[in-house]
Every structure is written in structure tokens, then in C-alpha cells.
N, C-alpha and C positions, 0 to 999 in steps of 0.2 A: 499161879501164880497170880499176886492180886494186883490189879493194874491200876487202883484207886475209879475203875469205872463204876457209875449211876450202875446199879442192876434191877432190870422192868419183869414185868410178866407180864404178857399179854394175851389173855386166853381168845379163843376165836381167832389165831391167829393166821390163817391159811387161808381168811376171807376176805372179801372186799375191801371190808374198813381195815380190820388186822394185817394184814400187806402192808399197806400202804403207811399202817403205823408203824412196823417193824420197818423196815424202811428210812423213815421218819426219825426214829430212835437210835439207830444206827448212823445214821448219818452227822446225829448228835454227839455221835460216840458213848454211846451207853452199850453194857451190856445186857441183850434181848433172849429174853427164855423165851420161846414164840411153844402155846400148846395146844392143841387142836384135832378132835378126833376126827375130822376127816368127813365129817356124816353132809355138810355143807359146803365146807371148803375144801380148797384145790393143793395139793402140795406145786404145782405149778407155778401158784403165785407167791412163793419163795424161797424154790430152789437157787434162783442166783445167789441167796446170803446162807446156802451152805459151809462155804468157804471157807468163810468168814469164819475168828478165833473168838469173837466178840458176838457170835451166834449159837444158841445149840435149839433143840427142835426137842418137844416132848409129846410124840402123839398118844393122849390121854385125854379120857374126858372131864371134863371137869365137876358131873354131877357123881366121880364117886373122890375119895378122901386125894385131896393134893399135897405133896410132898416135895420141895423144890431145898436141895442143900443148898447151906451157906446162906448168906444176907442178904435181904433184898430190899429193895428202897421205892418202889410202885410196881403195882398192881393195876394195869388194864382191865377188865371185865366188857369183850365184847363177844364172848362164844354168846351164838345162838342164831337161830334161822331166821332169818328179816323180812324175806319175802314171801306175799302170800302162799308161791307152788309148795314153798319149803313149810310152811306151819298146819297148811290147810293136810299135808302128806303126814307128818310126823305132829301131831299136835301135843303128843304126851312128853315129849323130850322136850317140847318146845316151850311145857309146864315147868319142867324140870330142871331148864339149864337156867329160868330165872325163879326156882326157888332153892332146892339142892344146889346148884353149879353157884349162883351167889354166894349162902350162906358158906358153903367150902371157900370164898375165895377174900370174905371178908373174916374169916377164924384165921385166915393166915396172914390175914394184914397183920389182924390182932399179935400174933404170936410172931411176927416180923418186926414188927412194930413200921410195917409201911403203909405210904398214904396208897388207898381205890379208887380207881374212878370207875365208875359204873355208864355203858353203854344204856340212855334209854332212849325214849323214842318221842314224837311226833304223838304217833298212835296211842298214848295216852289220855289224849283228851278226845281219844273217839271220833264220834261227827259232831262237830264243835259250835257250841251256841252260841261263840262268841270269835269274831274275827277281830280282827289278826289274836291268834293267838298266844296270851301271854301268862307268864310262869305260876302268876297266883290263879290262874283260871285250874278248875279243878277235874276239867273234861263232862264227856256225856258218851260212857261206855257200857254195851250189849254184854254183861258178864258170860252172858250164854250162849251167844251170835258163835258163826265161827273163827269170828277175828277172836274171841275173847281171849282164846287159849295166848293169843300172842301181847293183845293190847293188857289183859290182867297180867300177864307176869312180867310185865317191865312197869306195870304198877305195885306190883308186891316186891320188886329190883327194891323201888325207889323207898319205898317204906321200911326194909329188912336194913338195908345202908344209913337210911338215916337213925334209925333204934339204933346200930352198932356206932353212930355218930357219936349219939347222946347218954347212951348206957355207959359205953365202954371206954367211949373215947377214939375210936378208930377215926383217923384223918381220911375224910370221905370226902369225893366231888363225884357230880352227876350232870352230865349232859340230856339235855333232850337234844337228839338228831331230825333233823325236816329230813327232806327228800334229796339223797347224796346220789352223785353220779361219775363215772368217769373210768378211765381203765381194768381189768380184771371184772365187771359185774361180770356173772352170768348172762351171754348170751339171749335164753330163753326161758328166766328164771319167775316170768309175772308179772316186773315191775316195768311199768308203763314205757321208759326209755327204751331199756333193752328190748323191751317188744318190739315197738315203731322200729328200732334198727334192725332188727332180725329179719319184719317182715317185709321190713323196703330189703333187703340184702338176699334176702330168696325171692323175691318178684310179686311178693302176695300182698294185697289188698290190709290195711293197717288198719285194726280194729277199735273201736271206740266205745266202752263199755259205758251205758247211760246217752245222754242227749247230750254230751263235751260239752256241758257247759260249770262244771265242776272245775275246781282250781286244784294246782300244786305247784311249788315253789322248790325250783332245783339248785341244788348248791355244789359245785365241783370239790372232787373230794380233798385239792389240797388244800382249800379255802379251809372245808371241816377240820380237815389234822392241823390245822395253825390255831384254830379254835379251843381244838382238845387239849396242845399242850398248852398253850398260855391257862386254860381253864385247870391243869394240872397242877400249874406252879404258883398258882392263886390262892388266897386266900375265903373264897367263898367254899362254904358247905352246903347248901343253896342250890337248887337244879335251875339251870341256864340253857338257854335255848340255843341251837347255833346250827344256823339256817341262812339259805339268801331271801330275803322277804320280795323278792322280782315274782311278782304270783301270773299267771299265765295258766288260762282254759287247756283242757283236756284237750277239745277241736281247734286251738293253735296252734298249741303244742305239735300235732299230728300234721299240720300244714309246715312249719319248721321242720320237721324232719322229712316232711317230702321233696322241699326244697333244698336242705341239706344235700341230701342222698341221689336229687334226681331221679328218684321213681316216677315211674309214671302210672303206679298204683294209685286205687282211689280208695277215699275215706268210708268204711261201714260202721253200724250203728248195732251193738248190743243190750241187752236187759243190762242195769246196772245190778253188780250180788249186793249180800244182804250186809248193810253196814258200812258199805263203802263211804269214807268222809267224803261229802259236798265241796270242803273248802280248806287248803290248806296253809296258811299260811305264817313266818314268825312273828312275832314281838321281838326284836333283838337288842332294844335298848339296854337291857341288865348288860349284856355282853358288848355291847360298845363299852358304856360306862366302866365295868368290871374288868375289862380282858384289854380294854385298847383296841376290839376289834369287831371286821365288818370283813363281806367278802370282795373280794379283788377281782375275780376271773367271773367276766360276764360270761351270757350263757351261750352267746355265738361264738367265741372260743373256747368256750367249755366242750361245746358240742364238737367242734372242727377236733380236737384232741381224741376228743373218745370216738367219732366214727371212723379216725384212725386206727388206733386199735380192734374195732370190732374187723374194717376193713383186712385184717392181716391175720385172720381167725382163720385158719383151715376149711376147708368144704366139711367135711366130716363133722367140727365141731361148729360151724352153720345150722350143718341139720341139726342135731344134735338133739331132742327134745328132751326137755322136763316138761311137759302135755300133764297138767290137770282139768279138769271136766268142768269149768265156773259155772255150767248149768244148775249144778246142783244147790249153789249157791245164791240161785237169783231170786230177786222177791216177785210172786207171782202175785 
């Protein structure tokens, strides 16, 4: 039955960001087609949507041929390992989803005359020599380092997306996502925020890699989703930074987590992994001008919501390990 709803395909739909995007487009009365091979995604993130008549799920790897029957208005390509734990464990899959996966999505978009938005990342800037990072900065990336599999996959994604836009006339959008946090993050996925909160909840010392002077800028997931929606419906084919420019050092952030959680544990310091970026701060001038967007939820409120989610996890989830030996990736 044709309900007149817009139809949108979201790859990586069972992941942290993908699941929040599913929620948003269901709320906006779209027909959502979710796709995920569940290599890092979790069905529990979207199981509340299965009962809805305007939601369907495909357990499928986007690196293989994609077939979606019927018309399609939009494609959001968010399938990709996104944390150091993941892309250091599965480097080949990370490169494939950023090459074969995006190629399949762009081919589908061309056939369906759909607009496609791809999830790029601040990691395309590498360890930046320009601060804050603007969209016209080309980056400082080591293509053969351990992080290169993720960084270069995203850089290739941008290149092939722009090629489909200029050569085939496909309507494309590119979002460069900076550090984002919120409910449904995996507690032990190697990213700094869930790592700190997980350690605090387990009564462990908080581990800071490096001297703690490196910076990050954290954006709450609801703000990010709003920016993505606005970009999707904009006329901008060039990359756009979406993130929160409120910069903080990792040491300061660890102290915020200690205060938030009330833990009595201390901060311990270990050597910095190879190619770990020293600074992360988005310049969001373009997003403000073109999308009338900027983050609304400050870090204190966002952390409060995120901590409440992590506190609700079961003991089994709290102690479930996604551990990887970062000692292999330390500069000596």
C-alpha cells in the first residue's frame, strides 16, 4: 500500500548513530528501511521499531550488491566501524565498507534517483596542523599507520561520492562528523567517553593515553542528528562539519567524568598510540551559515543523559569486554 511516505534507506542502522537516525526519520513519518550486517551494530538499538508498519530491517552487508524493491527517496550511508577497537580488529572490513559499500550505495542512488548522504568524519583531517579544522583543510593523514584503514576509507568515500555527483549528477551530501556521544554507545568500544564512564562504573582507574593535553570537542547525538537532517535537505554538495566547537583537554574531561560519576578512582597515564590526533575542534561556520545549525545541548546536560543510560546497563553489559591491546600501537 502506497502511504505517500518518503522512503529512506539507512545503512549501519543498528549502530549508535544509525539507530538514532532511524528514530528521527520514524518520528518525521518516513518509511525507514534499515540495513546492517551486525558486525558492530546491535539489534537491541532498533528492536523497539520492529512493530511499526513503516519500518523494515534487512540483515545485509552493504559490501555486497544492494537490492531494495520499490522507490527510494534518500540513502544515508552510515555503515562503518567507527571506534578504534573496531577498525583495529577488522581493518579489511573497514576499508571495504568505505569503498565497496559506498560504491553500492551510490549505484543504488543513481538507479533510484535518490539523494545520498554519507557519513564522513573529522578523522579525514588526521593529526591536524590547522586548528580549528575547516572544511577546506585537506588533512595530515598517515595512510599506512594503524588508523589509516579508517581515515583513508573515509577520504575515499568523499572522493567517490563527489565523483558520482559531478560525473553522474547524483544528488549527494557529505557530513564530517566530530566526536559524538549519547545513549547506545558501546561501553567498551575504545572511545574516550564510554571508556571513562565504564571505568568509573566498574571502580577502575581512568586511563588517559598521552599526557592528557590533547583535545576533543564532544557533540550530543540529538544535536548531530538535527544537523544531519538539515544537511540532507539542503542544497550543499560540499562537505560540512557537524560537531560541537566547545573544546576540552582529555585530562579536564577525565575530571568532569570523576565529578559526574562520584568515583574515588584516580587518573592514570599511558603512552599515546600511533597517529592519535592531538587536537580536535570543528569550525562550524559553514553549518551556521548554510544550515542555520549549531549545537543546543551543552556538555553538562548531555553527559547527565548519557550517564543515566550507562547506569541502566546490566552487570553483564557493564563488564562485557571489547578489549584490544593498544600497546601494539604505542609510539616507542
